[in-house]
VONU-898003 format. One line per 2 residues: number of its first residue (from 1); their letters; for each residue z, x, y of C-alpha. Coordinates in Angstrom, 1 decimal. Layout:
REM VONU-898003
NUM = A = Z X Y; ...
***
This chain:
REM VONU-898003
1 = XX = -6.4 -40.7 2.9; -7.4 -39.7 6.4
3 = XX = -9.1 -36.1 6.7; -6.6 -34.5 8.2
5 = XX = -4.7 -35.4 4.9; -7.1 -34.3 2.7
7 = XX = -7.6 -30.8 4.5; -4.2 -29.6 3.9
9 = XX = -4.2 -31.1 0.3; -7.1 -28.7 -0.1
11 = XX = -5.6 -25.9 1.8; -2.0 -26.8 -0.5
13 = XX = -4.2 -26.4 -3.9; -6.4 -23.3 -2.8
15 = XX = -3.1 -21.4 -2.1; -1.4 -22.1 -4.6
17 = XX = -0.7 -19.1 -6.8; -2.4 -19.0 -10.0
19 = XX = 0.2 -18.1 -13.0; -1.7 -14.5 -14.6
21 = XX = 0.6 -15.5 -17.8; -2.5 -16.1 -20.4
23 = XX = 0.1 -18.1 -22.6; 0.2 -20.8 -19.9
25 = XX = -3.3 -21.1 -20.3; -3.7 -24.6 -22.2
27 = XX = -6.6 -23.7 -24.5; -4.7 -20.3 -25.6
29 = XX = -1.5 -22.7 -26.7; -4.3 -25.0 -28.8
31 = XX = -5.4 -21.9 -30.0; -1.7 -20.9 -31.0
33 = XX = -1.0 -24.2 -32.4; -3.6 -23.4 -34.8
35 = XX = -2.5 -20.7 -36.3; 0.6 -21.4 -36.4
37 = XX = -0.4 -24.9 -38.1; -2.2 -22.5 -40.5
39 = XX = 1.1 -20.2 -41.6; 3.1 -23.3 -42.0
41 = XX = 0.9 -25.3 -44.0; 0.6 -21.9 -46.2
43 = XX = 4.7 -22.0 -46.1; 5.0 -24.8 -47.2
45 = XX = 2.3 -24.7 -49.7; 4.5 -21.8 -51.3
47 = XX = 7.7 -23.8 -51.1; 6.4 -26.5 -53.5
49 = XX = 7.3 -29.7 -54.2; 10.9 -30.5 -54.9
51 = XX = 11.7 -32.9 -57.6; 7.9 -33.7 -57.6
53 = XX = 8.4 -34.8 -53.8; 7.2 -32.7 -50.5
55 = XX = 9.7 -30.2 -49.7; 11.5 -30.3 -46.3
57 = XX = 8.7 -28.6 -44.4; 6.1 -30.6 -45.5
59 = XX = 8.1 -33.7 -44.6; 8.7 -32.3 -41.0
61 = XX = 4.9 -31.1 -40.6; 4.0 -34.7 -41.4
63 = XX = 6.1 -37.1 -39.5; 5.4 -34.7 -35.8
65 = XX = 1.8 -35.0 -36.5; 2.4 -38.8 -37.4
67 = XX = 4.3 -39.3 -34.2; 1.9 -37.5 -31.8
69 = XX = -0.8 -39.6 -33.6; 1.1 -42.2 -33.0
71 = XX = 1.3 -41.5 -29.1; -2.5 -41.4 -28.8
73 = XX = -2.9 -44.8 -30.7; -0.5 -46.1 -28.2
75 = XX = -2.3 -45.1 -25.3; -5.8 -46.4 -26.4
77 = XX = -5.3 -50.1 -25.9; -4.0 -49.9 -22.1
79 = XX = -6.5 -47.0 -21.3; -9.8 -48.5 -22.5
81 = XX = -8.9 -52.5 -20.9; -7.5 -50.9 -17.8
83 = XX = -10.5 -48.2 -17.5; -13.4 -50.7 -18.4
85 = XX = -12.1 -53.7 -15.9; -12.1 -50.9 -13.1
87 = XX = -15.3 -49.7 -13.6; -17.1 -53.0 -13.4
89 = XX = -14.6 -54.6 -10.5; -16.0 -51.3 -8.5
91 = XX = -19.6 -52.5 -8.6; -18.8 -54.5 -5.7
93 = XX = -18.8 -52.0 -3.6; -22.3 -51.0 -5.2
95 = XX = -25.5 -51.7 -3.3; -28.0 -53.3 -5.9
97 = XX = -25.2 -53.1 -8.3; -27.1 -55.5 -11.2
99 = XX = -29.8 -53.4 -11.1; -27.7 -49.7 -11.0
101 = XX = -25.4 -51.2 -13.9; -28.6 -52.4 -16.0
103 = XX = -30.3 -48.7 -15.8; -26.4 -46.6 -16.5
105 = XX = -26.3 -49.0 -19.3; -29.8 -48.2 -20.6
107 = XX = -29.2 -44.3 -20.6; -26.2 -44.4 -22.5
109 = XX = -28.0 -46.1 -24.6; -30.6 -43.7 -25.0
111 = XX = -28.3 -40.4 -25.0; -26.1 -42.5 -27.8
113 = XX = -29.3 -43.3 -30.3; -30.5 -39.3 -29.5
115 = XX = -26.7 -38.6 -31.3; -26.7 -40.8 -33.5
117 = XX = -30.1 -39.7 -35.1; -28.9 -36.2 -34.6
119 = XX = -25.6 -36.9 -36.8; -27.6 -38.8 -39.4
121 = XX = -30.0 -35.6 -39.5; -27.1 -33.4 -39.9
123 = XX = -25.0 -35.3 -42.5; -28.2 -35.7 -44.5
125 = XX = -28.7 -31.6 -44.2; -25.0 -31.2 -44.7
127 = XX = -24.1 -33.7 -47.6; -24.5 -31.7 -50.5
129 = XX = -22.0 -28.9 -49.4; -19.5 -31.9 -47.7
131 = XX = -19.4 -33.6 -51.3; -19.1 -30.8 -53.4
133 = XX = -15.5 -31.0 -54.0; -15.8 -34.9 -54.1
135 = XX = -15.5 -36.7 -58.0; -18.0 -38.9 -59.1
137 = XX = -15.1 -42.1 -58.9; -14.6 -41.1 -55.2
139 = XX = -18.2 -40.8 -54.4; -18.8 -44.4 -56.1
141 = XX = -21.0 -47.1 -53.7; -18.5 -49.4 -51.8
143 = XX = -17.4 -52.7 -53.5; -19.1 -54.6 -50.2
145 = XX = -20.8 -54.1 -47.5; -20.7 -55.8 -44.2
147 = XX = -23.7 -57.8 -42.8; -25.0 -58.1 -38.9
149 = XX = -23.2 -61.5 -38.5; -19.9 -60.1 -39.3
151 = XX = -20.0 -57.5 -36.8; -21.4 -59.7 -34.4
153 = XX = -18.5 -61.7 -34.8; -16.1 -59.4 -35.7
155 = XX = -16.4 -58.7 -31.8; -14.7 -61.7 -30.7
157 = XX = -10.7 -61.2 -30.1; -8.6 -63.7 -32.5
159 = XX = -5.9 -62.8 -29.6; -4.9 -61.0 -26.8
161 = XX = -6.2 -57.6 -26.8; -7.6 -57.7 -30.7
163 = XX = -4.2 -57.0 -31.6; -3.2 -57.5 -35.3
165 = XX = 0.1 -57.1 -37.2; -0.1 -56.9 -40.9
167 = XX = 2.9 -55.5 -43.9; 2.5 -52.6 -45.8
169 = XX = 3.9 -51.7 -48.9; 5.7 -53.2 -52.1
171 = XX = 8.2 -55.2 -52.8; 9.9 -52.1 -54.7
173 = XX = 9.3 -49.2 -51.9; 10.3 -52.2 -48.8
175 = XX = 7.7 -53.6 -46.2; 6.8 -52.1 -42.8
177 = XX = 5.2 -53.9 -40.1; 2.5 -52.1 -38.4
179 = XX = 0.2 -53.0 -35.5; -3.5 -52.5 -35.1
181 = XX = -6.3 -53.1 -32.8; -10.3 -53.0 -32.4
183 = XX = -11.5 -51.2 -29.8; -14.7 -53.2 -29.9
185 = XX = -12.8 -55.9 -29.1; -11.1 -54.9 -26.4
187 = XX = -14.0 -53.4 -24.8; -15.4 -56.9 -24.8
189 = XX = -13.1 -58.6 -23.4; -12.1 -56.3 -20.8
191 = XX = -15.8 -56.5 -19.5; -15.5 -60.7 -19.6
193 = XX = -12.3 -59.9 -17.4; -14.2 -57.6 -14.8
195 = XX = -17.1 -59.8 -14.5; -14.3 -62.5 -13.7
197 = XX = -12.9 -60.5 -11.7; -16.6 -59.7 -9.4
199 = XX = -17.2 -63.5 -9.8; -14.0 -64.3 -8.4
201 = XX = -14.1 -62.0 -4.9; -11.2 -61.8 -2.4
203 = XX = -9.5 -64.0 -4.5; -9.1 -61.3 -7.8
205 = XX = -8.0 -58.5 -5.3; -4.4 -58.2 -5.7
207 = XX = -5.3 -58.1 -9.9; -8.0 -55.4 -9.7
209 = XX = -5.7 -53.4 -7.3; -2.9 -53.9 -10.3
211 = XX = -5.4 -52.5 -12.6; -6.8 -49.7 -11.2
213 = XX = -3.0 -48.7 -10.0; -2.4 -49.5 -14.1
215 = XX = -5.0 -46.5 -14.8; -3.4 -44.0 -12.9
217 = XX = -0.3 -44.5 -14.2; -2.1 -44.6 -17.5
219 = XX = -3.8 -41.6 -17.3; -0.8 -39.5 -16.0
221 = XX = 1.3 -40.0 -19.4; -2.2 -39.6 -21.2
223 = XX = -1.8 -36.2 -19.4; 1.9 -36.1 -20.8
225 = XX = 0.7 -36.3 -24.2; -2.1 -34.5 -24.3
227 = XX = -0.1 -31.2 -23.6; 1.5 -31.9 -26.8
229 = XX = -1.4 -31.0 -27.8; -0.6 -27.8 -29.4
231 = XX = 2.7 -29.4 -31.6; 0.6 -31.7 -32.6
233 = XX = -2.3 -30.1 -33.6; 0.1 -27.3 -35.4
235 = XX = 2.1 -30.2 -37.1; -1.4 -31.6 -38.4
237 = XX = -3.3 -28.7 -39.2; -0.1 -27.5 -41.1
239 = XX = 0.1 -30.7 -43.1; -3.1 -31.1 -43.8
241 = XX = -3.2 -27.4 -45.8; 0.4 -28.2 -47.5
243 = XX = -0.5 -31.7 -49.2; -4.3 -30.1 -50.2
245 = XX = -4.4 -26.6 -50.3; -6.7 -24.4 -48.7
247 = XX = -9.4 -24.2 -51.5; -9.6 -28.4 -51.0
249 = XX = -10.0 -27.9 -47.4; -13.4 -25.9 -47.7
251 = XX = -15.6 -29.2 -47.5; -13.6 -30.0 -44.9
253 = XX = -15.0 -26.2 -43.1; -18.3 -27.4 -43.3
255 = XX = -17.7 -30.7 -41.9; -16.2 -28.7 -38.6
257 = XX = -19.5 -26.6 -38.7; -21.7 -29.5 -38.7
259 = XX = -19.3 -31.2 -35.8; -20.0 -28.2 -33.9
261 = XX = -23.7 -28.0 -34.8; -24.6 -31.7 -33.3
263 = XX = -22.4 -31.4 -30.5; -24.8 -27.8 -29.6
265 = XX = -27.9 -29.5 -30.3; -26.4 -32.6 -27.8
267 = XX = -25.9 -30.1 -25.4; -28.8 -28.0 -25.2
269 = XX = -31.4 -30.7 -26.4; -31.2 -34.1 -25.4
271 = XX = -29.0 -33.1 -22.0; -31.7 -30.4 -21.3
273 = XX = -34.4 -32.7 -22.1; -33.5 -35.5 -20.1
275 = XX = -32.9 -33.9 -16.8; -35.9 -32.3 -16.9
277 = XX = -37.6 -35.2 -17.1; -35.9 -36.5 -14.3
279 = XX = -36.2 -33.5 -12.5; -33.5 -32.0 -12.3
281 = XX = -32.1 -28.3 -12.8; -30.2 -27.9 -15.9
283 = XX = -29.0 -25.1 -15.1; -27.7 -26.0 -11.9
285 = XX = -26.2 -29.6 -13.7; -24.4 -27.6 -16.4
287 = XX = -22.9 -25.0 -13.4; -21.8 -28.2 -11.3
289 = XX = -20.1 -29.8 -14.5; -18.5 -27.3 -15.9
291 = XX = -14.7 -27.6 -14.9; -15.2 -30.7 -17.2
293 = XX = -17.1 -29.2 -20.2; -14.1 -26.6 -20.4
295 = XX = -10.9 -29.1 -20.0; -12.7 -31.6 -22.4
297 = XX = -13.3 -29.1 -25.0; -9.9 -27.8 -24.8
299 = XX = -8.4 -31.3 -24.7; -10.6 -33.6 -26.9
301 = XX = -10.4 -36.6 -24.6; -12.7 -37.9 -22.7
303 = XX = -9.8 -40.9 -20.7; -7.8 -37.6 -20.3
305 = XX = -10.1 -35.6 -18.7; -11.3 -38.8 -16.0
307 = XX = -10.0 -38.0 -12.9; -11.4 -34.4 -13.2
309 = XX = -14.9 -35.6 -14.2; -14.4 -38.2 -11.2
311 = XX = -14.1 -35.5 -9.0; -16.8 -33.0 -10.4
313 = XX = -19.5 -36.0 -10.6; -18.3 -36.6 -7.0
315 = XX = -17.8 -33.4 -5.2; -20.6 -31.2 -7.8
317 = XX = -23.2 -33.5 -7.8; -23.0 -35.4 -5.2
319 = XX = -22.8 -38.8 -6.6; -21.3 -41.3 -4.2
321 = XX = -18.0 -42.7 -4.8; -18.8 -46.5 -5.2
323 = XX = -20.9 -45.5 -8.2; -19.6 -43.0 -9.6
325 = XX = -16.4 -45.1 -9.9; -18.0 -47.3 -11.9
327 = XX = -20.0 -45.0 -14.2; -17.8 -42.5 -14.8
329 = XX = -14.3 -44.9 -16.5; -17.4 -47.0 -18.6
331 = XX = -18.7 -43.7 -19.7; -15.3 -41.7 -20.5
333 = XX = -14.2 -45.3 -22.6; -18.0 -45.9 -24.4
335 = XX = -20.3 -43.5 -24.0; -19.1 -40.5 -26.4
337 = XX = -22.3 -38.6 -27.5; -20.2 -36.5 -29.0
339 = XX = -18.3 -38.6 -31.6; -22.0 -40.0 -32.6
341 = X = -23.4 -36.9 -33.0
***
């Protein structure tokens, strides 16, 4: 895009009137979906079972919720695969690429380790409340524990993208085929493809261009799915309340509180400590990245806000595009400190 085209695009975004309708805000729609889900869950619980089977409302909520989760799972494989390849391939535009890549991965590991430690500590503290309603049988020790060697060998895909197809069900109820995947295997394979593209050089230009185009297309489809989040939230919350009852969800409330405590600790302690260690202003940093924080909070998707993260990283933080194009997609797919906490 030329400079004049960029100016016209910026002017168009500036001149576009903002809607004053509060219902048009995505965050408000999420809250409405949450409230609607609670109401529908209580209604389904009040109807009760019909002939020892879930009633029509519970069934409908379950089907809608499953469909929404299915749409999200459908996009995981192409998103992770294309994002990781694109980010590694863009290292060709970065000066001192190897050193920067190593430093990036080291800082990713440091923040992730800090988040994991916080998560373990919070889990220990909140454990008595989380297990208050669990029976002794359900809380028994697992039958087997995986080894480190099994974990390492499990990183090697058995087929392209590590996709697995299995059968579920019994002879009486019938069998259904279901596909599953291992995200770590997808990341390992994508890293291999990205490094290979770097080594090949100009001959891989077509492959890299196709991958980046595919990533842009998948991101757009993902945003459409995210826009359905209010409906998916209502269905999933409603199904949970109808199935387990409000009293059984008490420990889930403790779990949610524990998650947000972990997020706050990462947000208010881990990141400020790293920023100060590198001589950066904490207040200025959070001011610059606030658009990403707010959008990520309501969408719950690192990949979904990837375009905004990329723009904020370059425009507000002043990170060169060549490096941001590597670090941002890789971080959105592999560095999720909130999940770790």
